[in-house]
C-alpha positions as CSV (number, residue, x, y, z in Angstrom):
1,M,73.1,4.5,-113.7
2,V,69.9,5.3,-111.9
3,F,70.3,7.4,-108.8
4,G,68.1,5.5,-106.4
5,R,68.4,2.5,-104.0
6,K,70.7,2.8,-101.0
7,S,73.8,0.7,-100.9
8,K,74.1,-1.6,-97.9
9,K,77.8,-1.1,-97.8
10,G,77.9,2.6,-98.6
11,R,80.6,1.9,-101.2
12,S,82.8,4.6,-102.8
13,S,86.0,4.8,-104.8
14,S,88.0,6.5,-102.0
15,G,88.6,5.9,-98.4
16,G,87.0,9.1,-97.3
17,G,84.0,8.6,-99.6
18,K,83.6,5.1,-98.3
19,A,83.3,6.3,-94.7
20,A,80.9,9.0,-95.7
21,G,78.8,6.6,-97.6
22,A,78.7,4.2,-94.7
23,V,77.5,7.0,-92.4
24,A,74.8,7.9,-94.8
25,A,73.7,4.4,-95.2
26,T,73.6,3.7,-91.5
27,R,71.6,6.8,-90.5
28,G,69.5,7.1,-93.6
29,C,71.0,8.8,-96.6
30,T,69.5,12.3,-96.4
31,F,68.1,13.9,-93.2
32,G,70.4,14.6,-90.3
33,V,73.5,13.7,-92.4
34,E,76.3,16.1,-93.1
35,M,75.8,17.5,-96.6
36,K,79.2,16.3,-97.8
37,D,78.4,12.8,-96.6
38,H,75.0,12.9,-98.4
39,M,76.7,14.1,-101.6
40,A,79.3,11.4,-101.4
41,W,76.6,8.8,-101.1
42,A,74.6,10.4,-104.0
43,R,77.6,10.5,-106.2
44,S,78.3,6.8,-105.5
45,K,74.9,6.2,-107.1
46,G,75.6,8.3,-110.2
47,Y,74.4,11.7,-109.2
48,K,76.5,14.4,-110.9
49,D,75.0,17.8,-109.9
50,N,76.7,20.3,-107.6
51,V,73.9,20.7,-105.0
52,P,72.3,18.0,-102.9
53,P,69.7,15.9,-104.8
54,I,66.9,16.7,-102.3
55,I,67.5,20.4,-102.8
56,K,67.6,20.1,-106.5
57,Q,64.4,18.0,-106.7
58,T,62.4,20.1,-104.2
59,V,63.4,23.3,-106.0
60,Q,62.4,21.8,-109.3
61,F,59.1,20.8,-108.0
62,L,58.3,24.1,-106.2
63,S,59.4,26.1,-109.3
64,R,56.4,24.9,-111.2
65,E,53.9,27.7,-111.9
66,S,51.2,25.8,-110.0
67,C,53.4,25.7,-106.9
68,I,55.4,28.9,-106.9
69,K,52.3,31.1,-106.8
70,L,50.6,29.3,-104.0
71,P,49.7,31.6,-101.1
72,G,51.8,30.9,-98.0
73,L,54.4,28.8,-99.7
74,F,57.0,27.8,-97.1
75,R,54.6,29.0,-94.3
76,K,51.8,26.5,-94.5
77,A,52.8,23.2,-92.9
78,G,51.4,20.8,-95.5
79,D,50.2,17.2,-95.0
80,F,52.1,15.6,-92.1
81,A,51.2,12.1,-93.2
82,E,52.4,12.7,-96.7
83,A,55.5,14.4,-95.2
84,K,56.4,11.1,-93.5
85,V,56.0,9.2,-96.7
86,I,58.2,11.7,-98.6
87,R,60.8,11.6,-95.8
88,K,61.0,7.8,-95.9
89,A,61.5,7.9,-99.7
90,Y,64.3,10.3,-99.4
91,E,65.9,8.4,-96.6
92,T,65.7,5.1,-98.5
93,N,66.3,6.1,-102.1
94,G,67.5,9.7,-102.0
95,M,64.6,10.8,-104.3
96,V,60.8,10.7,-104.7
97,N,58.4,10.4,-107.5
98,L,57.3,14.0,-108.0
99,D,54.1,13.0,-109.8
100,S,52.9,11.3,-106.6
101,I,53.0,14.5,-104.5
102,R,49.5,15.6,-103.5
103,D,50.2,18.6,-101.3
104,E,52.7,21.2,-102.7
105,H,53.2,22.7,-99.2
106,T,54.5,19.3,-98.0
107,M,57.5,19.6,-100.4
108,A,58.3,23.0,-99.1
109,K,58.2,21.6,-95.5
110,T,60.5,18.8,-96.6
111,L,63.1,21.3,-97.9
112,K,62.9,23.3,-94.6
113,D,63.2,20.1,-92.6
114,Y,66.3,19.1,-94.5
115,L,68.0,22.4,-94.0
116,R,67.0,22.6,-90.3
117,E,68.3,19.1,-89.6
118,L,71.7,19.5,-91.2
119,P,74.3,18.8,-88.5
120,T,76.2,21.8,-89.9
121,P,74.0,24.6,-91.2
122,L,74.7,26.1,-94.6
123,I,76.1,29.1,-92.7
124,P,78.1,27.2,-90.0
125,Y,77.7,27.8,-86.3
126,E,81.0,29.6,-86.0
127,L,79.9,32.2,-88.4
128,Y,76.6,32.9,-86.6
129,P,78.0,35.6,-84.3
130,V,79.9,37.1,-87.3
131,C,76.6,37.5,-89.3
132,I,74.7,38.9,-86.3
133,D,77.5,41.4,-85.4
134,M,77.7,42.4,-89.1
135,Q,74.0,43.1,-89.2
136,R,74.0,44.9,-85.9
137,T,77.1,47.1,-86.1
138,V,78.7,47.4,-89.6
139,N,77.4,50.5,-91.4
140,D,80.5,51.6,-93.3
141,P,80.1,50.5,-97.0
142,D,83.7,49.5,-97.5
143,A,83.8,47.6,-94.2
144,K,80.5,45.9,-95.1
145,R,81.8,45.0,-98.6
146,D,85.0,43.4,-97.2
147,A,83.1,41.6,-94.4
148,V,80.5,40.0,-96.8
149,R,83.2,39.0,-99.3
150,E,85.2,37.3,-96.6
151,L,82.1,35.6,-95.2
152,M,81.1,34.1,-98.5
153,Q,84.6,33.0,-99.4
154,S,85.0,31.3,-96.0
155,L,82.1,29.0,-96.6
156,D,82.7,25.4,-97.6
157,P,82.5,25.3,-101.5
158,L,79.5,22.9,-101.3
159,A,77.7,25.1,-98.8
160,R,78.5,28.2,-100.8
161,T,77.2,26.7,-104.1
162,T,74.0,25.4,-102.4
163,L,73.4,28.6,-100.6
164,K,73.6,30.6,-103.9
165,Y,71.3,28.1,-105.6
166,L,68.7,28.4,-102.8
167,L,68.9,32.2,-102.5
168,S,68.4,32.5,-106.3
169,F,65.3,30.3,-106.0
170,F,63.9,32.3,-103.0
171,R,64.3,35.4,-105.0
172,K,62.2,33.9,-107.8
173,V,59.6,32.9,-105.2
174,S,59.5,36.5,-103.9
175,Q,58.9,37.8,-107.5
176,H,55.5,36.2,-107.2
177,S,54.6,37.8,-103.9
178,D,51.4,39.3,-105.3
179,D,50.1,35.8,-105.5
180,N,52.0,33.8,-102.9
181,L,52.3,36.7,-100.3
182,M,56.0,35.7,-99.8
183,T,58.1,38.8,-100.0
184,P,61.8,38.5,-99.3
185,S,61.2,39.5,-95.6
186,N,58.5,36.9,-95.2
187,I,60.6,34.2,-96.8
188,A,63.5,35.2,-94.5
189,L,61.3,34.8,-91.4
190,V,60.6,31.1,-92.1
191,I,63.9,30.2,-94.0
192,G,66.4,32.2,-92.0
193,P,66.5,30.1,-88.9
194,N,67.1,27.0,-91.0
195,I,70.2,28.3,-92.7
196,L,71.6,30.7,-90.0
197,R,71.2,29.3,-86.5
198,T,73.0,28.8,-83.2
199,T,72.9,26.0,-80.7
200,D,71.6,28.3,-77.9
201,L,67.9,28.7,-78.2
202,G,67.7,31.8,-76.1
203,T,70.3,33.5,-78.3
204,E,68.4,32.4,-81.4
205,V,65.2,33.9,-80.2
206,R,66.8,37.2,-79.2
207,N,68.4,37.5,-82.6
208,T,65.4,36.5,-84.7
209,G,65.1,40.1,-86.1
210,F,68.7,40.3,-87.1
211,V,68.7,36.9,-88.7
212,A,65.5,37.9,-90.7
213,Q,67.1,41.1,-91.8
214,F,70.4,39.5,-92.8
215,V,68.7,36.7,-94.8
216,T,66.3,39.2,-96.4
217,E,69.3,41.1,-97.8
218,L,70.9,38.0,-99.1
219,I,67.7,37.0,-100.9
220,T,67.5,40.4,-102.6
221,L,71.0,40.1,-103.9
222,K,71.9,38.7,-107.3
223,F,73.9,35.6,-106.8
224,C,73.6,34.1,-110.3
225,P,75.0,35.5,-113.5
226,S,72.6,37.4,-115.7
227,S,73.0,34.7,-118.4
228,T,71.3,32.2,-116.1
229,K,67.7,31.7,-117.3
230,Y,64.7,30.8,-115.3
231,S,62.2,28.6,-117.2
232,A,58.9,27.8,-115.6
233,A,58.2,25.4,-118.5
234,S,61.2,23.3,-117.8
235,A,60.5,23.3,-114.1
236,S,57.0,21.9,-114.7
237,A,58.4,18.8,-116.4
238,P,58.0,15.6,-114.3
239,S,61.1,14.2,-112.7
240,P,60.2,10.7,-111.4
241,S,63.9,9.7,-111.0
242,Y,67.5,10.8,-111.3
243,S,70.1,9.3,-113.5
244,S,73.6,10.3,-114.5
245,D,72.1,11.4,-117.9
246,H,69.5,13.8,-116.6
247,A,70.5,14.7,-113.0
248,T,70.7,18.4,-114.0
249,A,67.4,18.6,-115.8
250,G,65.0,21.3,-114.8
251,V,65.6,24.9,-113.5
252,D,69.2,25.9,-112.9
253,Y,69.4,29.0,-110.6
254,L,73.1,29.5,-111.0
255,D,76.0,28.7,-113.2
256,D,77.7,25.9,-111.2
257,E,81.0,26.5,-113.0
258,S,81.1,30.1,-111.8
259,D,81.9,31.0,-108.2
260,D,83.5,34.4,-108.7
261,D,83.0,37.4,-106.4
262,D,81.4,39.1,-109.4
263,D,78.3,36.9,-108.8
264,F,77.8,38.6,-105.5
265,D,76.3,42.0,-105.7
266,L,78.0,43.7,-102.8
267,D,76.9,47.2,-103.6
268,A,73.3,46.0,-103.4
269,L,74.0,44.5,-100.0
270,V,75.5,47.8,-98.8
271,S,72.5,49.8,-100.1
272,N,70.0,47.4,-98.6
273,T,71.7,47.4,-95.2
274,A,71.9,51.2,-95.1
275,R,68.2,51.4,-95.9
276,M,67.2,48.8,-93.4
277,S,69.5,49.9,-90.6
278,G,67.5,50.2,-87.4
279,S,64.3,48.9,-88.9
280,Q,62.3,46.1,-87.3
281,V,61.1,43.1,-89.2
282,A,57.4,42.4,-88.6
283,M,56.7,39.0,-87.0
284,P,53.9,36.9,-88.5
285,C,50.7,36.3,-86.7
286,R,49.4,32.7,-86.4
287,H,46.2,30.9,-87.4
288,S,45.3,27.2,-87.7
289,E,43.4,27.1,-90.9
290,N,44.6,24.0,-92.8
291,G,47.5,23.7,-90.5
292,A,48.9,27.0,-91.6
293,V,51.3,29.1,-89.6
294,W,51.3,32.8,-90.4
């Protein structure tokens, strides 16, 4: 079955899935929809992966060597007209034709927009103060280890799998920082507010540094097993559509069957936190060349 056109009735095999599909079909199937509802809709169309299709597809696209080394990836705004076209395609069909994309930065913007518009962030609102307090006050290695383990295990399974997948990808982006200028801390500055945020704007602004530090540390951790291989060649293959037969084609940044604590390098987090304690994260300057924000 081709994963594509939106069902008018939002059908699913279960009562809960039917309701979720109906919500997705009414609002649009991707942006501003709870991730579990979006996944229910996608699965009703034959999608079989364990992360949302928009995340899987944008990561596959941005993993191409021609994209991942682009200076300012995730910082430049991209083409707004093309962004509207891409957004409409995702809202209507749940996917886009990757070969039609003209501006790579636009796909990065699409990923950020999706994360920012999730009604429930990957790290939910109720855990925002926990993360900030952890970053601000917890220095004891054992206490930090226990706090992070509890935090990760408290996430919804879909959110935890998706977060691990994204962090592994962002780590790969940072490994090309000599070309793209996107170190873990630079990535955290632009991605952090999209995955760890609060409903109070003033609080969010005041805690920008703590959020950036926290997400920087998460990016530098090893979330995927060492057996997981990154292949730029497989990422460069075109993916014009998804079907149940090749929904998992492309780069896999984690073993979706494994969700053990061993995947989470707690010692690295403790070490990074101790080193970064009290440090300030530099904020970007801004310029308007090609719509870029630095």
